[in-house]
C-alpha positions in Angstrom: -44.0 -109.5 27.7 -43.1 -107.3 30.6 -40.0 -108.0 32.7 -40.6 -108.9 36.3 -40.2 -105.7 38.4 -37.7 -105.9 41.2 -35.9 -108.9 39.8 -32.1 -108.4 39.9 -31.2 -110.5 36.8 -33.1 -111.5 33.7 -32.3 -114.3 31.3 -31.5 -113.7 27.6 -34.9 -115.3 26.7 -36.8 -112.9 29.0 -35.0 -109.9 27.6 -35.4 -111.0 24.0 -39.1 -111.7 24.5 -39.5 -108.2 26.1 -38.0 -106.5 23.1 -39.4 -109.0 20.6 -36.0 -109.7 19.1 -34.0 -112.9 18.7 -31.5 -113.8 21.4 -28.8 -113.7 18.7 -29.4 -110.0 18.1 -28.8 -109.3 21.8 -25.6 -111.3 21.7 -24.6 -109.3 18.6 -25.4 -106.0 20.2 -23.3 -107.1 23.2 -20.3 -107.5 20.9 -20.9 -104.1 19.3 -21.7 -102.0 22.3 -19.3 -102.2 25.2 -21.9 -100.8 27.6 -23.9 -104.1 27.6 -22.1 -106.3 30.0 -24.4 -109.1 31.3 -23.2 -111.2 34.2 -22.3 -114.8 33.4 -22.4 -118.0 35.4 -19.8 -120.8 35.2 -21.6 -122.2 32.2 -21.5 -118.9 30.4 -25.3 -118.2 30.7 -26.0 -114.5 30.4 -28.0 -112.7 33.1 -28.9 -109.1 32.3 -29.2 -106.3 35.0 -31.6 -103.4 34.8 -28.6 -101.3 33.6 -28.1 -103.7 30.7 -31.8 -103.6 29.9 -31.9 -99.8 29.9 -28.9 -99.8 27.5 -30.6 -102.3 25.2 -33.7 -100.1 25.3 -31.7 -97.2 24.1 -30.2 -99.2 21.3 -33.6 -100.7 20.4 -35.2 -97.3 20.2 -32.5 -95.9 17.9 -31.9 -98.9 15.7 -35.3 -100.7 15.5 -37.7 -97.8 16.0 -35.8 -94.8 14.5 -33.9 -96.6 11.8 -30.3 -95.7 12.9 -27.4 -97.8 11.9 -25.3 -99.3 14.7 -22.6 -96.7 14.2 -25.3 -94.0 14.1 -26.8 -95.3 17.4 -23.3 -95.4 19.0 -22.7 -91.8 17.9 -26.1 -90.6 19.1 -25.7 -92.2 22.5 -22.2 -90.8 23.0 -23.2 -87.3 21.8 -26.7 -86.9 23.3 -27.5 -89.6 25.9 -29.9 -87.4 27.9 -32.1 -86.8 24.9 -32.1 -90.6 24.1 -33.0 -91.3 27.7 -35.8 -88.7 27.6 -37.3 -90.3 24.4 -37.1 -93.7 26.0 -39.0 -92.5 29.1 -41.7 -91.0 27.0 -42.1 -94.2 25.1 -42.3 -96.2 28.3 -45.0 -93.9 29.7 -47.0 -94.2 26.5 -46.7 -98.0 26.6 -48.0 -98.0 30.2 -50.9 -95.8 29.2 -51.7 -98.1 26.3 -51.5 -101.2 28.6 -53.9 -99.5 31.1 -56.4 -98.5 28.3 -56.3 -102.0 26.9 -57.1 -103.4 30.4 -60.0 -100.9 30.7 -61.3 -101.9 27.3 -61.3 -105.6 28.3 -63.1 -104.9 31.6 -66.0 -103.1 29.9 
């Protein structure tokens, strides 16, 4: 599921669906990575900004796709954030191409 572009805040369910992970994993990563800081309302409901989602994307790439441990992901982000961002951008572009090709296939 793609996140709605231009939307300022996304719920934990939207973000967990986007990354295909459990909401509890996002809450855990929030406790492990100080760079994920969702806004909260009076009830404590989390609302993720684009900055939070980009950080979750970096962590997801390293932990879920490349097999890093959490400590390894923290070290890699701290040591070489531009490389991680570059890898993330390439993956996003490839996913967009895949989505476009799938749409073309369905329209044939």
